[in-house]
C-alpha positions as CSV (number, residue, x, y, z in Angstrom):
1,M,-16.5,2.1,-5.4
2,A,-16.7,0.3,-2.1
3,S,-13.0,-0.8,-2.3
4,I,-11.8,2.6,-3.1
5,S,-13.8,4.2,-0.3
6,S,-12.7,1.6,2.2
7,Y,-9.1,2.2,1.2
8,L,-9.5,6.0,1.6
9,W,-11.0,5.5,5.1
10,G,-7.8,3.6,5.9
11,V,-5.7,6.5,4.5
12,G,-7.7,8.9,6.6
13,E,-7.1,6.9,9.8
14,E,-3.4,6.8,9.1
15,A,-3.3,10.5,8.3
16,S,-5.0,11.4,11.5
17,A,-2.7,9.1,13.5
18,R,0.3,11.0,11.9
19,G,-1.3,14.5,12.6
20,Y,-2.3,15.3,9.0
21,N,-5.6,16.9,8.0
22,F,-7.7,14.6,5.9
23,D,-11.2,15.5,4.8
24,S,-13.0,12.2,5.1
25,G,-16.3,14.0,4.2
26,K,-15.3,13.7,0.6
27,I,-15.2,9.9,0.6
28,A,-18.1,8.6,-1.6
29,M,-19.3,5.9,0.7
30,R,-19.7,5.5,4.4
31,K,-17.1,3.6,6.4
32,R,-17.3,-0.2,6.1
33,R,-14.9,-3.1,6.1
34,V,-14.0,-4.3,2.6
35,S,-11.1,-6.6,1.7
36,I,-8.9,-5.9,-1.3
37,S,-6.8,-8.8,-2.6
38,V,-3.1,-8.2,-3.3
39,T,-0.5,-10.6,-4.4
40,A,2.5,-11.3,-2.3
41,G,4.7,-10.4,-5.2
42,Q,3.1,-7.0,-5.7
43,L,3.6,-6.3,-2.0
44,E,7.3,-7.2,-2.2
45,Y,7.6,-5.0,-5.3
46,E,6.0,-2.1,-3.6
47,L,8.2,-2.5,-0.5
48,E,11.4,-2.5,-2.6
49,H,10.1,0.5,-4.5
50,L,9.6,2.4,-1.2
51,R,13.1,1.3,0.0
52,R,14.7,2.7,-3.1
53,K,13.0,6.1,-2.6
54,L,13.9,6.1,1.1
55,R,17.6,5.4,0.4
56,M,17.6,8.9,-1.3
57,R,15.2,10.7,1.0
58,D,15.0,9.4,4.5
59,R,17.6,6.9,5.9
60,A,16.0,6.8,9.3
61,K,12.7,5.6,7.8
62,L,14.6,3.1,5.7
63,R,16.1,1.5,8.8
64,E,12.6,1.0,10.2
65,L,11.7,-1.0,7.0
66,R,14.5,-3.5,7.7
67,S,12.4,-5.0,10.4
68,P,11.1,-8.5,9.6
69,D,7.8,-7.5,11.3
70,I,6.4,-5.4,8.5
71,R,2.6,-5.7,8.6
72,T,0.2,-5.3,5.7
73,H,-2.7,-2.9,6.3
74,P,-5.8,-4.9,7.4
75,I,-7.8,-3.8,4.3
76,F,-5.5,-6.0,2.2
77,R,-5.9,-9.8,1.9
78,V,-2.6,-11.3,0.7
79,V,-2.8,-14.0,-1.9
80,E,-0.2,-16.0,-3.7
81,G,1.2,-14.5,-6.9
82,G,3.8,-12.3,-8.5
83,V,4.0,-8.7,-9.5
84,E,0.7,-7.7,-11.1
85,S,0.4,-7.7,-14.9
86,W,-0.6,-4.0,-14.9
87,E,2.5,-2.9,-13.0
88,I,5.0,-0.7,-14.9
89,T,8.5,-1.7,-13.8
90,R,12.0,-0.5,-14.7
91,Q,12.1,-3.2,-17.3
92,G,8.7,-2.0,-18.8
93,I,5.3,-3.5,-18.3
94,T,5.3,-6.8,-16.5
95,R,3.6,-9.9,-17.9
96,P,2.0,-12.7,-15.9
97,G,3.9,-15.8,-15.4
């Protein structure tokens, strides 16, 4: 619950920065700093997934993602590893290793 709430607080901050309305009053827990582990492989997979979408939808945003200085949100702690075993890919469900 703490991880999900912390993630949603981050979403709310980003939404506000972009001028969107986000009702943070619906978040279950008060704001606090929690770290969520994510594998480097999963981050790379997610980035490529986003790039595929942007090729079709928003070429200007796609150009922004070509920068080598893409930063991970502070809530995430990057650890070694591949795509997560629960991820559904174009080839089906991934398996560890």
